C-alpha positions as CSV (number, residue, x, y, z in Angstrom):
1,M,40.0,49.5,78.6
2,G,38.0,46.5,79.4
3,E,37.5,47.5,83.0
4,I,36.1,50.9,81.9
5,V,33.3,49.3,79.9
6,G,33.1,46.1,81.8
7,Q,33.4,43.9,78.7
8,G,35.1,43.6,75.4
9,Y,37.3,41.4,73.2
10,V,39.8,41.1,76.0
11,G,40.6,37.4,75.4
12,Q,41.8,38.1,71.8
13,G,43.8,41.1,73.0
14,L,45.7,39.2,75.6
15,G,46.3,36.3,73.3
16,I,48.0,38.4,70.6
17,A,49.8,40.9,72.9
18,D,53.1,39.1,72.6
19,L,53.1,39.4,68.8
20,L,52.4,43.1,69.0
21,A,55.1,43.6,71.5
22,V,57.7,42.0,69.2
23,L,56.5,43.9,66.1
24,Y,56.1,47.4,67.6
25,F,59.1,47.4,70.0
26,R,61.6,45.3,68.2
27,E,60.9,44.7,64.5
28,M,58.9,47.4,62.7
29,K,60.2,50.7,61.4
30,Y,57.7,53.6,62.0
31,D,57.7,57.1,63.2
32,P,55.1,57.9,65.9
33,N,55.3,61.6,65.0
34,N,54.8,61.0,61.3
35,I,52.4,58.1,60.9
36,K,52.1,58.6,57.2
37,W,55.8,58.3,56.5
38,S,55.9,56.6,53.1
39,D,58.8,54.2,54.0
40,R,57.2,52.9,57.1
41,D,56.5,49.3,57.8
42,R,52.7,48.6,58.0
43,F,50.7,46.5,60.4
44,V,47.4,45.5,58.9
45,L,44.9,44.3,61.4
46,S,42.5,42.2,59.5
47,I,40.5,41.1,62.6
48,G,38.9,44.4,63.6
49,H,37.7,43.3,67.0
50,Y,41.3,42.6,68.1
51,S,41.8,46.4,68.1
52,I,41.8,46.5,71.9
53,A,45.3,45.1,71.8
54,L,46.5,47.3,69.0
55,Y,45.2,50.4,70.8
56,A,47.4,49.4,73.8
57,A,50.4,48.9,71.6
58,L,49.9,52.3,69.8
59,A,49.7,54.0,73.2
60,E,52.9,52.4,74.4
61,A,54.5,53.3,71.0
62,G,53.5,57.0,71.4
63,V,51.1,57.1,68.4
64,I,48.1,57.8,70.6
65,T,48.0,58.9,74.2
66,V,47.5,56.6,77.1
67,E,44.7,58.9,78.3
68,E,42.7,58.3,75.1
69,L,42.5,54.6,76.0
70,D,39.8,55.7,78.6
71,T,37.5,56.4,75.7
72,Y,37.5,52.8,74.4
73,G,34.0,51.9,73.1
74,A,32.5,55.2,73.9
75,D,30.2,57.2,71.6
76,Q,32.2,59.5,69.3
77,S,35.5,57.8,70.3
78,R,38.3,57.1,67.8
79,L,38.8,53.8,69.7
80,E,35.9,51.8,68.5
81,M,35.4,48.2,69.6
82,S,36.1,47.1,66.0
83,G,38.9,49.3,64.8
84,S,38.9,51.6,61.8
85,E,41.0,54.1,59.9
86,I,39.8,57.0,62.1
87,T,42.4,55.8,64.6
88,P,46.0,57.0,64.0
89,G,48.2,54.0,63.2
90,F,45.4,51.9,61.7
91,E,46.0,50.9,58.0
92,M,42.5,49.5,57.3
93,T,39.0,49.4,58.7
94,G,38.3,46.0,60.2
95,G,35.1,44.2,61.1
96,S,34.2,42.4,57.9
97,L,36.5,39.5,58.1
98,G,38.5,38.1,55.2
99,H,39.6,41.4,53.7
100,G,42.9,42.1,55.4
101,L,45.2,39.8,53.6
102,G,44.0,41.1,50.2
103,Q,44.7,44.7,51.3
104,A,48.1,43.6,52.7
105,V,49.0,42.0,49.3
106,G,48.1,45.2,47.6
107,M,50.3,47.2,50.0
108,A,53.2,44.8,49.5
109,L,53.0,44.9,45.7
110,G,52.6,48.7,45.8
111,A,55.8,49.0,47.9
112,R,57.7,46.9,45.4
113,L,56.5,48.9,42.5
114,D,57.4,52.2,44.3
115,R,60.8,50.7,45.2
116,K,60.1,51.3,48.9
117,P,61.7,49.3,51.7
118,S,58.4,48.9,53.5
119,R,57.4,45.5,54.9
120,I,53.8,44.6,55.4
121,F,52.7,42.6,58.5
122,N,49.2,41.2,58.5
123,L,47.4,39.6,61.4
124,L,44.5,37.3,60.5
125,S,42.6,34.7,62.4
126,D,42.0,31.0,62.0
127,G,38.3,31.9,61.6
128,E,39.2,34.0,58.6
129,L,40.5,30.9,56.8
130,N,36.8,30.2,56.3
131,E,36.7,33.1,53.8
132,G,37.5,32.3,50.2
133,S,39.0,35.8,49.7
134,T,41.8,34.9,52.1
135,W,42.9,32.1,49.9
136,E,42.7,34.2,46.7
137,A,45.0,36.7,48.4
138,A,47.3,33.9,49.5
139,M,47.6,32.7,45.9
140,S,48.3,36.2,44.7
141,A,51.1,36.8,47.2
142,S,53.0,33.7,46.2
143,H,52.4,34.4,42.5
144,Y,54.0,37.8,42.9
145,R,56.8,36.4,45.2
146,L,56.0,39.1,47.8
147,D,58.9,38.4,50.3
148,N,58.1,41.8,51.9
149,L,54.8,40.4,53.2
150,F,54.5,38.6,56.6
151,A,51.1,37.0,57.5
152,F,50.5,35.9,61.1
153,I,47.6,33.5,61.5
154,D,46.2,33.5,65.0
155,C,45.1,30.0,65.8
156,N,43.4,30.4,69.2
157,N,40.9,27.6,68.4
158,Q,37.8,29.8,69.1
159,Q,35.3,31.5,66.9
160,A,32.0,33.2,67.8
161,D,30.1,30.0,67.0
162,G,32.6,27.5,68.5
163,S,35.9,26.0,67.7
164,P,37.1,26.0,64.0
165,A,37.2,22.2,64.1
166,K,33.4,22.3,64.5
167,V,32.5,25.3,62.4
168,L,34.7,24.6,59.4
169,N,37.9,22.8,60.0
170,S,41.1,24.4,58.5
171,E,43.7,22.2,60.0
172,P,46.5,21.4,59.3
173,V,46.9,25.2,58.8
174,H,50.6,25.3,58.2
175,T,50.6,22.7,55.4
176,K,47.9,24.6,53.6
177,W,50.0,27.7,53.5
178,E,53.0,25.7,52.4
179,A,50.9,24.3,49.6
180,F,50.0,27.8,48.5
181,G,53.7,28.6,48.1
182,W,54.5,30.5,51.3
183,D,57.5,30.1,53.5
184,T,55.8,28.7,56.6
185,Q,56.5,28.2,60.3
186,R,54.3,27.3,63.2
187,V,55.3,28.5,66.7
188,D,53.9,29.2,70.2
189,G,52.3,32.6,69.7
190,N,52.6,33.4,73.4
191,D,56.4,32.9,73.5
192,V,58.1,36.1,72.7
193,G,61.4,34.4,72.0
194,A,59.8,31.9,69.6
195,I,58.2,34.8,67.7
196,V,61.5,36.7,67.4
197,N,63.3,33.6,66.2
198,A,60.6,32.9,63.6
199,L,60.9,36.4,62.2
200,E,64.7,36.2,62.0
201,A,64.4,32.9,60.1
202,A,61.7,34.3,57.8
203,K,63.9,37.2,56.8
204,T,66.5,34.9,55.4
205,I,64.0,33.5,52.8
206,K,63.8,35.4,49.6
207,G,61.2,35.1,46.8
208,K,58.3,33.9,48.9
209,P,55.8,35.6,51.2
210,H,56.1,34.5,54.9
211,A,53.4,32.8,57.0
212,I,53.9,32.4,60.7
213,V,51.1,30.3,62.3
214,L,50.7,31.3,65.9
215,D,49.2,28.9,68.4
216,T,47.8,31.2,71.1
217,L,45.7,31.0,74.2
218,M,42.9,33.5,74.6
219,G,43.1,35.4,77.8
220,K,46.8,34.6,78.1
221,G,48.2,35.7,81.5
222,V,45.0,35.8,83.4
223,R,44.2,32.4,84.7
224,A,40.4,33.0,85.1
225,F,40.2,34.1,81.5
226,E,42.4,31.3,80.2
227,Q,40.1,28.7,81.7
228,R,36.8,30.0,80.3
229,E,35.1,27.7,77.8
230,K,34.1,30.7,75.7
231,N,36.3,33.8,75.4
232,H,35.1,35.5,72.3
233,F,33.5,38.4,74.1
234,I,34.2,38.7,77.8
235,R,32.0,40.2,80.5
236,V,33.9,40.6,83.7
237,E,32.8,41.4,87.3
238,P,34.4,44.6,88.7
239,S,36.3,42.6,91.4
240,E,38.0,40.5,88.7
241,W,39.9,43.3,87.1
242,K,42.3,43.9,90.0
243,I,43.1,40.2,90.0
244,A,43.7,40.2,86.3
245,L,46.1,43.1,86.4
246,E,48.1,41.5,89.2
247,Q,48.5,38.3,87.2
248,L,49.6,40.2,84.1
249,E,52.2,42.0,86.2
250,E,53.6,38.7,87.3
251,R,54.2,37.6,83.7
252,A,55.6,40.9,82.3
253,P,59.2,40.8,83.5
254,L,60.1,37.7,81.5
255,N,58.9,39.0,78.2
256,E,60.5,42.4,78.8
257,R,63.9,40.7,79.2
258,T,63.3,38.7,76.0
259,L,62.6,41.9,74.0
């Protein structure tokens, strides 16, 4: 997708791909042929510009076709650079940050009231911790004891205007979520095994929502991307894409065995 348009939010996509692999190919219950199945687990992508990674996961999962990925970022495409509900498999329209956790709380509470087995998995960013609405939602989730809600906080240490430490420091992230009444863990977000183990541990805790803080590396798996000082929006020379794909192929077998 990035190669077709020559640019995009590739760094975020590579940084969070390990989480999506675990969720879509090991953990979540969904039917690619019936995306509105009422008992489905729901993945709520709060960070709309991370959609490049979710499009890839949905294509692998059979929700959309691999061929449609070629339309990423094009006029009239369902695969916008900042994802929305026009794409099958998207539960919310992203872009305006700080709204995802609140919507996830509503979905989790609705599932409980409807006596549905659905679990809600929300991905939000360390930058979204700047938004007061995130913390209002966090308080609500613990108040209602929503143990069917899992929040993943992507701590990649980059925002559009710099590192969170310089823009508005939110560390220590994990102790803040603990203070808000969440079952909290912090793991390497690019280690598939660590993510699997964190989910298994979280499922044993009842009566609390679950926060899994992920320390990730933007551009993970492509050495040239990992080493960039700024990865928020990547523009790549045509010759670099072949090298990037080769490096990703080197990393793939280990994670496939773990899943």
